[in-house]
N, C-alpha and C positions, 0 to 999 in steps of 0.2 A: 488426266487432261491428256491429250494428242501432241505429245512431245517429237520436236525433226531436229536428228543433230546432225550436221553439216560436220564432212571433214573426208580429205582428200584420200586417201585409204584405211582400210578397219578389216578386221580380221577374216581370216588368217595371216593378214600381210605384216606378220614379224617382223621383216627386214629392216622394215620402213621406219622402225624405232620404239619410241614411248606410244606417240598417241590413239595409234589401232587401240593397245592392249587399256590405255585409261580413256577411252569409251565405251569398249565394247562393258567392262566392268559399271558404269555408269551408267549405260543403258541396263542393262541386264536388275541394278540396284532399282532403278526404278518402275521396270516391271513387275517386279517384286511387291513394291511399296501400291499397285494396281494403276497403273499409269499405262495407255498406249504410246508406245513407243515404235520410233520410224528409221532408219538412215538413210544419210544419199551421200552414197559414196563414189567409188571409181572403178575397175578390173584391175587395180596394181596388184601385184604380187611377190613378184620376181626381175631379175636383170633380162629375163629371155621367155618370159612365163606369168599369163593374167589368166586372171579368173573370170567366170565365165560371167558375161552381161544377163541384167534381169535380177528377179524378184529371189529374193532367200528367205527360211526362216531361222533366228538362230536362236534358240533358247528365251524365246516370246518374242524378240526383236523382228521389227519389218524392214530386211535389207533391199535395197534396191543401188546394185552396180550397173554405171552407166561407164560405156567403152572410153577409151582414153584414144584420143588423136593419133598421140605418140607416147608409146613406154619406154621408147629414149629421153624424152622430156621429164617423164614422170620418175627414171630410176636414176637420171642422170643429177639432175638438178632440181627433182620431188616440186614437177611443173606439170600439172593436171590440165588435160586439156578433155574435157567430159561432152559428149555427145549426148543431147540429147535434155540436159537440164532447165534448160527455159520450159518445155513443154511440161515435165516433170512438176517444176514450181507452180505454176499454172493454171494443173489440174488437182492441186491438193491444199488444204489448207488446216493451218495451224493451232493450238495455241501457245503455244511456244517454239520456237527456233533459236537453237546452239548452235553457234558457228565454232569451230575449233580450228586452231592456228591461225593465222591471219591473214598470206598474201597468195592467196587463194583465190582461182579463176570460179571454185564450185562457192565460196562466200560472196565474189564480186554479183555471179549471178541470181544469187540468193538475196542477195539485200534487193538490186534490181524487182526481181519478180516472184520475190515471196509471200506467200496469206497471212502474216498474221501481228500483232500487235504488242510483240513479245521475242524481242530478240537478244540473247545474249551470247558474249564470246569466251573463249578458253584458247589464250595465245600459245599456249603446251614451249615457251621460250623462245618462242619465233619471231618478235619484236624487233630485237638490236637488229641492227647492218655487220654484214660482215665484209672484209675487203673485197672478197671475191664476187660477193654477189650484191653491193652496195647499189651501185646506179640503175641495176633492174628491179631494186627493192625501192629504193625513191621513185623513178617511172611509176611503178605500181602503184605507189602510194597517192599519185596524182586526179586518179579515180574512188579507191575504194576509202580515204580517208574522212572525203565527206560522211559519206555514206554510213561511215561507223559513226562518227560524231553525231549524225542526227538522226540513229533508227537501234544504238543501241544499248539497253538500259540498263543492264551489270553488267562489269567485265570481271571474271575471277581472275588473282592473281596470283599465281605460286606460293610469289616469298615479295616481301619490302620492296625489293629491287624491282623486280616486274611490276609489282604498282603504281614503283613511281615511273617507270617509261608510258606507262598505260597514261598516267593522269598525264603524260605530252602528248602523248597520239591524240586520248581523248577527253582533253581540256575539262572541262565540268562533270564528266560523265561519269558514276559511280563506280568506284571498284572496292572491290574484297578480296582478304586473302584467304581460300581457299588452295588448300594443300593439294598436292598431289597423293593419290593411297595407292596402295596395294590390295590384294588379296592374300589374307593372311593363312584363308586356309587351304590355299598350295603350299605351307611351308609345313604343315602337321610332320610329316614325316618326309624324315630329312635321312640320309643317306649317312654312313659317319666319314671321319675325315678319311682312317686308312682304306672303306672301298672305296671311297669319290679317288683318290691317288692311285688307287690300281687301274681305276678304267680310265681313266687320262693317264696313264702309264707315266706320274711322278717320282719324283725321291719320297719314301715315305715318311721321312724323317727332316727332312727341311723345311727350314722357314719360309714359306708361299707370301708374296706378295702379286692382288690378282689382277687388272684391267680386264671389266667386259662392255664392249662398246664395239662399236664402228671404229676400222684403222682409218684415222680420216686425222687431216695436218690438225683440225682443230680440236680436235680431243687429249690434247698436249702430253701426245705420247714422246716427245722429240726433251722436254724437259723430263719428265720419266726416264727414262732411257739413261742418260743424260747423270739422274739425280745414282742410279742404280753403280753407274761408272764411279762415279766417285766411291760411295759406300764400298766400292773394290778395294779401292786403294787404301779403305781403313781398315781394311780385313774384316768388315761386316759379312759374315757369309750368310747374306738372305738370296731367296729366286724369285723372280717374277713369273707370273703367266698372266699372257697376253691371247686374251678369248675373242672372237669376234669376224668381224665380214669385211675384205676388202673395197676401202669405196676411194682407193687411186691410191692409197699413203704406204702398203706395203713393202713396196721394194727401197721407198722411204727409211723403213725400221729396218729394215734387214741389214741396210747400209750401216744404219747407228749403232748396228748388234756390230756388225765386224772392223766400222774404225773401232770402238771403243771396248774390243775384245771380250764381247758377254753372251759368246757362242755357251759357254757352260751354268749361265747365269740368268738367263730370258730363254724360257720356251711361248713356243706360235702356236696355237689350237685354235679347229678352225670351229664357225660362227656352232654355237649350241642354242638352241629354241626349245620351247614347251618343259618340260619336268628335267629333260639332259642339260639344260644351262644350272638344273639345283648343283651337280655333280661338280662343277668351277667351283661356285659359291662354299662347298663345303670341304674341299679339296684345299683351301685355304685357310691363311691365320690372318691376312687383313687386307680389304679394299680398298681399294686408290684410283680415285677418278676425278682425277684437274683440268679441264678442256680450258680452253684460254679465249673462247666464246663464253658469253653469257646463255645457257642455258636453262635455267632457275632447276629448279630441282631433279635428279636424275632417275629413274624409277630403277635403276643399278643398285643406286645409293641405296633405297630404300630394300629392295630387294637382298642386299649381300645385308645388311643390320635384321632382315627377317627370319635371317640362316647364322644368328648371333656373331656375327662377323663383324668388326669394328669399322668403320670408315675415316679416311683422310679422302678429303676436296679440298675443291680450291672456291673463294668466293663465287668463282662462274654456275657454281652448281650449288647453290649453299641449301642446307636442307632446315627448312623453320623449324624453331623453338627445340632443335637437337643442341647440346653442346659435348663438353669433353664430357664431364661423369656420367654422359648417356652414351658415349662409344661412336660420338661425332668430333676430327679434329677436321676444322674449316681454317684455310691457311693461303697467302697471298701465291699466285703460280710462279713461284719460279724454283729452281733445280734445289738450289741451297734450302728452303724453305719444305721440300718433300726432303730432301737429305735429314731435316730436323726431324720432321713428322714420323718419317721411318725409324730412326734411330730411338725416339720414345715410344714405338710403338714394337719396334724389337723386342725389347727387351720387360715390356711389364704393359702385356695387354689389358685393356679396362673392357670388363664387362658390359654387355648393353643392354641397354632401360628396356626390354622387351611391353613391358604395360603400360608405359609410357608411348612408345611409339604405335600398337596397336589403338590405344585410345586417341588418336593424332590421324593416323593414316590408313586405316581402315576405308576400304570404300562405302563401304554402309553407312558411316558417318560423313564424307566427303560427300556421296550423295544424299543425302537430309541436308544437308543445307542446301547445294543449290536446289534442290527443290521449295526451298522456304524463300528463297529467294526470288525465285519464277514463281509465286504466288504472292508476294509482298508486292511487287508490280502492277499497276489498274492496265 
């Protein structure tokens, strides 16, 4: 098959979160299965830097990067403004077009001008509204939703919650639950806890809880820091390691730390990408990811599990098919619930069910399910 994946940012634009990595891994596995795979994306990369426009080959994948009219809009609002999308789509025909994320101009242009009979959609947690952008999203939905309802053959949901939301958006369209995946070969050679802590200048004997992700008001960091303040009062001597890039919330984090007198309990580290991020996972004892808006499964949670790190997460970032006995505690997103979960794990770390995790979340299994769905549709 000739497959086109449409995504607003692509490898190596890791600063934009999980979708660039997810689409890369899906595409790589589809190339290995013998398909011709193409990516339509933009030059998005960093706050003040973009990638070169034009054609590029990455591991057998043909990548076309379109320049954005505004990199500022791309970085601050994840709103792509691609130049040349209409021309590309009119000149190329595909057996399958797979859209990633939902409300993007690339998706809108693709639905209007793309040449295929088979459209598929992976929202990657971008369907729900949030307080800061709900009006913009609703306006964007006016032209987008009718096109999605008309053209999407199958939508891929990561979780039961995302499946329910998809059914609301796309009414009678078929939805399948296909979980987020990761590449487990990245985690075969891990540094020891002592080595990781030495490189990150951490206390070699403390018990660390880790958050890794963007420093954003939607990531639940206020509840997490408040929970640690309560733990300090209970003399539970745990530490919190925060690793990530600032999305405009770092000053608030510093204020929360100072207000709660947690300067000795909370460590903030700059973002770590690629193999460097493994240092953070391996240095910690437990991973905590409790966003306040629905993001569905977080890549960081699966990566933590792959590093044998048990996970505390909220319902807004549920990990399908995983339970406490597998190394995952899913909680209501309150400071009190976070405190309770942390106290459970601080004294008794459950083993991570590696065999189950790999059988469900390896990218090769995820990609096979998508290929099967592509081929089901006439």
